[in-house]
C-alpha positions as CSV (number, residue, x, y, z in Angstrom):
1,M,80.5,71.8,126.5
2,W,79.9,71.6,122.7
3,K,80.5,75.4,122.4
4,H,83.8,75.0,124.3
5,C,85.2,72.0,122.5
6,Y,84.0,72.2,118.9
7,P,85.7,75.5,117.9
8,K,89.0,74.5,119.6
9,L,89.0,71.0,118.0
10,K,88.2,72.5,114.6
11,K,91.1,74.8,114.8
12,L,93.5,71.9,115.6
13,L,91.9,69.8,112.9
14,A,92.7,72.4,110.3
15,T,96.4,71.9,110.8
16,N,96.8,68.3,112.1
17,A,93.9,66.3,110.5
18,C,93.6,65.0,106.9
19,E,92.2,67.2,104.2
20,E,89.2,64.9,103.7
21,T,88.0,65.4,107.3
22,N,88.3,69.2,107.1
23,E,86.5,69.3,103.7
24,I,83.6,67.1,105.0
25,I,83.2,69.0,108.3
26,N,82.8,72.3,106.3
27,L,80.2,70.5,104.1
28,M,78.4,69.2,107.1
29,E,78.2,72.7,108.6
30,K,76.6,73.9,105.3
31,N,74.3,70.9,104.7
32,V,73.4,69.3,108.1
33,E,70.8,71.0,110.1
34,G,72.1,72.0,113.6
35,F,75.8,71.3,112.8
36,T,77.2,74.6,114.2
37,A,79.7,75.7,116.8
38,D,76.7,76.6,119.0
39,T,74.5,73.6,118.6
40,I,75.0,69.9,119.3
41,P,74.0,68.2,116.1
42,Q,71.4,65.5,116.3
43,L,72.1,62.0,115.0
44,D,69.2,61.9,112.6
45,P,70.2,64.7,110.2
46,I,73.8,63.5,110.3
47,S,72.7,60.0,109.6
48,K,70.6,61.2,106.6
49,Y,73.5,63.1,105.3
50,L,75.8,60.1,105.5
51,Q,73.2,57.8,103.9
52,A,73.0,60.2,100.9
53,E,76.8,60.3,100.6
54,T,77.9,56.7,101.2
55,G,74.9,54.7,102.5
56,W,76.0,54.7,106.1
57,R,73.9,55.6,109.1
58,L,74.3,56.3,112.8
59,K,72.5,54.2,115.3
60,P,72.1,55.4,118.9
61,V,73.3,53.0,121.6
62,G,72.9,53.3,125.4
63,G,76.3,52.0,126.3
64,L,79.4,50.1,125.3
65,L,79.0,47.1,123.0
66,T,81.1,43.9,122.8
67,Q,83.8,43.9,120.0
68,R,81.7,41.4,118.0
69,E,78.5,43.4,118.3
70,F,80.2,46.7,117.3
71,L,82.2,45.3,114.4
72,N,79.2,43.3,113.1
73,G,77.3,46.6,112.8
74,L,80.0,48.0,110.4
75,A,79.1,45.1,108.0
76,F,75.7,46.6,107.6
77,K,77.0,50.2,107.2
78,I,75.8,51.0,110.8
79,F,77.9,53.0,113.2
80,H,76.7,52.7,116.8
81,S,76.9,56.1,118.5
82,T,76.8,57.1,122.1
83,Q,74.5,60.0,123.0
84,Y,76.0,61.5,126.2
85,I,78.5,64.4,126.4
86,R,81.6,64.5,128.6
87,H,81.4,66.0,132.1
88,H,82.0,69.8,132.4
89,A,84.6,69.3,135.1
90,T,87.0,67.9,132.4
91,P,85.9,69.5,129.2
92,E,89.0,68.4,127.2
93,Y,89.0,64.8,128.4
94,T,86.6,61.9,128.5
95,P,87.4,58.3,129.6
96,E,84.9,56.8,127.2
97,P,83.6,57.8,123.7
98,D,81.1,60.7,123.9
99,I,79.0,62.6,121.4
100,I,82.0,64.9,120.6
101,H,84.1,61.9,119.8
102,E,81.3,60.4,117.6
103,L,80.3,63.5,115.7
104,V,83.6,65.3,115.3
105,G,85.9,62.3,115.2
106,H,83.9,59.6,113.5
107,A,80.9,60.9,111.5
108,P,82.8,63.1,108.9
109,M,85.0,60.3,107.7
110,F,82.0,58.0,107.0
111,A,81.1,60.4,104.2
112,N,84.4,59.5,102.5
113,Q,83.7,56.5,100.2
114,D,87.1,54.8,100.5
115,F,87.1,55.1,104.3
116,A,83.5,54.0,104.5
117,D,84.3,51.0,102.3
118,F,87.3,49.7,104.3
119,S,85.4,50.2,107.5
120,Q,82.7,47.9,106.1
121,E,85.3,45.4,105.0
122,I,86.4,45.1,108.6
123,G,82.8,44.6,109.7
124,L,82.1,42.0,107.0
125,A,85.2,40.0,108.0
126,S,84.0,39.9,111.6
127,L,80.8,38.0,110.7
128,G,81.5,34.4,111.7
129,A,85.2,35.1,112.6
130,S,86.8,33.1,115.4
131,E,87.6,34.9,118.7
132,I,91.3,35.3,117.8
133,E,90.5,36.6,114.3
134,L,88.0,39.0,115.9
135,K,90.7,40.3,118.2
136,R,93.0,40.9,115.2
137,L,90.2,42.7,113.4
138,A,89.6,44.9,116.4
139,A,93.3,45.8,116.4
140,I,93.1,46.7,112.7
141,Y,90.0,48.8,113.5
142,W,91.9,50.5,116.4
143,F,94.9,51.5,114.3
144,T,92.7,52.8,111.4
145,V,89.2,54.0,112.3
146,E,90.2,55.1,115.8
147,F,93.9,56.0,115.6
148,G,94.8,56.0,112.0
149,M,97.3,58.4,110.4
150,C,97.8,59.1,106.7
151,L,100.0,61.0,104.3
152,D,98.6,64.2,102.6
153,K,99.5,65.2,99.1
154,N,102.7,66.8,100.3
155,G,103.8,63.7,102.2
156,Q,103.0,65.2,105.6
157,K,101.5,62.9,108.3
158,K,97.9,63.8,109.2
159,A,95.3,62.3,111.5
160,Y,92.1,60.6,110.3
161,G,91.3,58.3,113.3
162,A,88.5,59.5,115.5
163,G,90.4,58.8,118.7
164,I,93.0,61.4,117.6
165,M,90.6,63.9,116.0
166,S,88.4,64.2,119.1
167,S,91.3,64.5,121.6
168,F,93.0,67.9,122.2
169,G,96.1,66.3,123.5
170,E,96.5,63.5,120.9
171,L,95.9,65.9,118.0
172,A,98.9,67.9,119.1
173,Y,101.0,64.9,120.1
174,C,100.4,62.8,116.9
175,V,102.5,65.2,114.7
176,T,105.5,65.4,117.0
177,D,108.5,63.1,117.0
178,K,107.5,61.4,120.3
179,P,105.5,58.5,118.8
180,K,106.8,55.9,116.4
181,F,105.3,55.8,112.9
182,K,105.1,52.6,110.8
183,P,103.7,52.1,107.3
184,F,100.2,50.8,107.4
185,D,100.2,46.9,107.3
186,P,97.2,45.0,108.6
187,Y,99.2,41.7,108.7
188,L,101.8,43.3,111.0
189,I,99.0,44.8,113.2
190,A,97.3,41.4,113.4
191,Q,100.5,39.7,114.3
192,D,102.2,42.0,116.8
193,Y,99.8,44.7,117.9
194,V,96.6,43.0,119.1
195,N,97.3,44.5,122.6
196,F,97.3,48.3,122.6
197,P,96.9,51.0,125.3
198,I,93.4,52.5,125.6
199,S,93.9,55.1,128.3
200,E,97.1,56.9,127.2
201,M,98.7,58.4,124.1
202,Q,99.4,55.9,121.5
203,P,103.2,55.0,121.3
204,V,102.8,53.8,117.7
205,Y,100.8,55.0,114.7
206,F,100.3,53.2,111.4
207,V,100.4,55.6,108.5
208,A,98.4,54.9,105.3
209,E,99.7,56.1,102.0
210,S,96.2,56.8,100.8
211,F,92.6,55.7,101.6
212,P,92.3,53.7,98.3
213,K,95.5,51.8,99.0
214,A,94.5,51.2,102.7
215,K,91.1,49.8,101.5
216,Q,92.8,47.4,99.2
217,Q,95.2,46.3,101.9
218,I,92.3,45.6,104.2
219,I,90.4,43.7,101.5
220,D,93.5,41.5,100.9
221,Y,93.9,40.8,104.6
222,C,90.2,40.0,105.1
223,E,90.1,37.6,102.1
224,D,92.8,35.5,103.8
225,I,90.7,35.0,106.9
226,V,89.4,31.4,107.2
227,R,85.7,31.2,108.1
228,P,83.0,28.5,108.0
229,F,81.2,30.3,105.1
230,N,81.8,33.0,102.5
231,L,79.7,36.1,102.2
232,S,79.3,39.2,100.1
233,F,77.4,42.5,100.4
234,N,74.7,43.2,97.8
235,R,74.9,46.9,97.3
236,K,71.6,47.0,95.4
237,S,69.5,45.5,98.2
238,N,71.8,46.4,101.1
239,T,71.8,42.8,102.3
240,I,74.5,40.3,103.1
241,E,74.5,37.1,101.0
242,V,76.1,33.8,102.3
243,D,77.1,30.8,100.3
244,R,75.4,28.2,102.5
245,K,72.6,27.8,105.1
246,I,73.6,29.2,108.5
247,R,72.0,28.3,111.8
248,T,71.9,30.9,114.6
249,R,72.8,30.0,118.2
250,E,69.1,30.1,119.0
251,E,68.2,27.7,116.2
252,K,70.9,25.3,117.3
253,Q,69.7,25.4,120.9
254,D,66.1,24.8,119.8
255,N,67.3,21.7,117.7
256,D,69.4,20.4,120.6
257,Q,66.4,20.7,123.0
258,A,64.1,19.0,120.5
259,S,66.6,16.1,120.2
260,M,66.8,15.7,124.0
261,A,63.1,15.6,124.2
C-alpha cells in the first residue's frame, strides 16, 4: 500500500502542495531512517526528527480521540497518530485517518516552526475552553491543519493541510475553480463555519497569505477567548504554567464526596 500511494502522492505534492512541505519531505527522506518509497516509516525516528527541528513529537493512538483530547495534545506539542494503513481494496481512499495521512500529510509540516507554533496555539486555547469555544477551535483546526491552503511566493494557491495532501482526489481538486476560496480569517471560521463536511470534497478553502501571518491571526483570536484562567507555555521546561490553582474533575469529585460524608 505504501509503495503504491507514496510515489503517486509525492508527484502530486510537487505541483499542488506548498514549497515548505516538499522541502521537508525531501529532508526527511535524507535524514529519517526508513522514510523511503519502499518502506513505511516508523513513528519513533520521525518523532525524533521533529523534536530536533521544532520540539514536536508523534504519539501513537489506538483509535479516534474526542475533540478535546486531541486538541489538548497539541498544547503539549504532541500529535496523536494512528498506526494502521488503509485497506488494499481502496488504495486511494480511506474513510478515517491512516498512517499515510499522518506521515505524508501531517508530519512534514510539524517540522516548520511557524506551522508548529500556530498548531500549538490552537491546542493551548483548547485548555479550559467551553464546549462552544472548543467547537470553534476545532473548526479553525479543520480549515488550517487539515484543509488549509496558502499562497506561494508567486501568489499561486497551494495546499498545506494534511487532509488535502494525503488525498489523491482533493490534491487535484483544490487547485481547480470548483471550490470557493476565502482569505484566512479565524473569526469568520468561528462564526460561520463550525459545521463542515467530513466525507466529501471541501466546498470552501481558507487561504493564508503566509504561515507567520496565519500564526499571528490565530494568536490574536485565541487571546480573545474568555477562560477561567490564563496560561502560558514555558519553552525552557516544556511545561504549561497557569495563573491560579486549578482543580481537576477528579479532585472536585473527591472533595464533593468528602463533604457528603
